[in-house]
N, C-alpha and C positions, 0 to 999 in steps of 0.2 A: 503493498500499500503504501501512494506516496503522500510525503511528508507536506503538507499545507504552509504554503506561506502567510502570514498575516491577515493580507488582505484577504485572502483564499479562506479562510477561517472565521472571519467577520461575516464574510458574504455569506459562508452556508450557516452561520449563528443566528443571522439577520433573518434570511428566510426560513430558518425552524418557527422561530419567534411569530413570524407572522403570520405562518401556519397555524401554529397554536394560537393563537388570537383571532383567526378567522374561523378556525375549528369551534370553539369555545360558542362564538359568535351564533355560526350556524345552529349551535343546539341549545341557545339562548341561554347561555351560562351569563356570569356576572363577569364580565371585561373588565370591567375598571379592578372589580376586587383582586383579579389575576393581577391586572400592571401594578395593586399599591402589594401585592406579595413579591410580583419579579418585576424589578424598574425597569428592565429591557426591553418588557412588552409595552413601554411606553411609548415610544415612537410608533407604533402599528397601531393607536388605537385612533379612531376619527375626531373630530377641532366637537364633538359636543361629550365624548367619551371622555377626551383629558380635560374638558372643563368640570365634567362629572367627578375628574379622578381630583382635581385639583380642591374642589370642594370640600370633597370628604378628608383628603389631606388635613384641612383645615382644622375639620369638625373634629378628627383624631390629634391633632397638636391640644387644640381647647383641651378636650377629655383629658388628656397628657397633664397638661398642666395644673388642671383643676385634683387628679388626683395625687399630683407632689405636693400641692397646696396643702391638700387633706393630709396625707402624711406627714407634714411638717407641725400640722397643727397639732397634731395625736403626739409626734414625740415630744413637742414642748409642754404639751398637758403631763406626760410623764415624766420629763423630767422637774417639771413642778410639783406633781405630786413626790416625787424621791426626795425632793427637798424638803419639801414641808414635813415627809414621814420623819427626815435624817434632824429635824429640827424642832419638836414638838412643841405646840403653843404652852408656854407658861400662864401661870395661874394669876388672876389681877394681884400685882404686886404694891398698886399702890398705898393700901391698905397694912401691909404688912412692914411699910420703913414707917411709918406715924411712931 
């Protein structure tokens, strides 16, 4: 078998991705989801599919930001609880010093 040069490999791979995207489209599958999972498929999407992909990416990014913020808030709350547990509240000392 001949070794392919870089240009030939790229052409072969592009053809394969093009076929995979077309097959999924014909089957009625979600080609945008496929492109989200496999970045190389992006260039074989239609203009409207690319637009849909960008919208979904924005939603996923926003969801990831929200999850990160919630995780950080939870960590902060847990850290505060640890600190509060390490320093138990002292009883009212205003009367004991009189």
